[in-house]
C-alpha positions as CSV (number, residue, x, y, z in Angstrom):
1,M,-17.6,0.7,11.8
2,N,-17.3,1.2,8.1
3,D,-14.3,1.1,5.2
4,E,-12.8,4.4,6.3
5,D,-12.8,3.7,9.9
6,T,-11.2,0.3,9.7
7,I,-8.1,1.4,7.3
8,K,-7.5,4.5,9.8
9,N,-7.5,2.1,12.8
10,L,-6.1,-0.7,10.9
11,H,-1.9,-0.6,11.4
12,L,-1.5,-3.4,8.5
13,Y,2.4,-3.9,9.5
14,E,1.0,-5.9,12.0
15,D,-1.2,-7.9,10.7
16,E,0.4,-11.0,9.9
17,E,-1.8,-12.0,6.3
18,T,-1.0,-8.6,5.2
19,I,2.6,-8.6,5.6
20,Q,2.4,-12.3,3.9
21,K,0.8,-10.7,1.0
22,T,2.9,-8.2,1.1
23,I,5.7,-10.8,0.8
24,R,4.3,-12.8,-2.3
25,Y,3.7,-9.5,-4.2
26,L,7.6,-8.8,-3.7
27,E,8.6,-11.9,-4.5
28,L,6.5,-10.8,-8.4
29,H,7.8,-7.4,-8.3
30,D,11.0,-6.9,-6.4
31,P,12.3,-10.6,-6.1
32,D,15.2,-8.8,-4.0
33,N,13.7,-7.3,-1.3
34,A,11.0,-10.1,-1.1
35,N,11.7,-10.2,2.9
36,R,9.5,-9.7,6.2
37,E,11.9,-6.7,7.2
38,Y,11.1,-4.9,3.7
39,A,7.0,-6.0,3.6
40,V,7.0,-4.2,7.2
41,G,8.8,-1.4,6.0
42,F,7.0,-0.9,2.9
43,L,4.0,-1.2,4.4
44,K,4.9,1.6,7.3
45,F,5.7,3.9,4.0
46,M,3.0,3.2,2.5
47,Q,0.6,3.8,5.5
48,R,2.8,7.3,6.1
49,F,2.3,8.4,2.1
50,A,-1.1,7.5,2.2
51,H,-1.6,9.8,5.6
52,V,0.1,12.7,3.9
53,A,-2.3,12.4,0.7
54,S,-5.3,12.1,2.1
55,K,-4.4,15.0,4.0
56,S,-3.0,17.0,0.8
57,E,-5.3,19.9,-1.1
58,G,-6.0,19.0,-4.6
59,F,-4.7,15.0,-4.5
60,D,-6.9,13.2,-6.4
61,F,-7.0,9.5,-5.3
62,E,-9.2,8.5,-7.8
63,G,-7.3,10.0,-10.6
64,S,-4.1,8.3,-9.5
65,L,-5.7,4.7,-9.1
66,E,-6.8,5.3,-12.7
67,K,-3.4,6.6,-14.0
68,H,-1.9,3.8,-12.2
69,K,-4.7,0.8,-13.6
70,T,-3.8,2.3,-17.1
71,K,-0.4,2.1,-16.2
72,R,-0.1,-1.2,-15.2
73,K,-2.8,-2.7,-18.5
74,G,0.2,-1.2,-20.8
75,D,3.2,-3.5,-19.1
């Protein structure tokens, strides 16, 4: 199975390791919402966003990623 198939078939909001990592991320970036319920909801939202974005004509994932990286370096 290649990486693309893994991402398409994986429900990250059901993976305990991913949930714990998301909680740790939230502790740093959004401490008021650093709990399991919010982390699972966040992961579900991100999965839906990724699905919709991947189907959108003209969505430039690489450009979006580079823009995000540049923005984060400037913080």
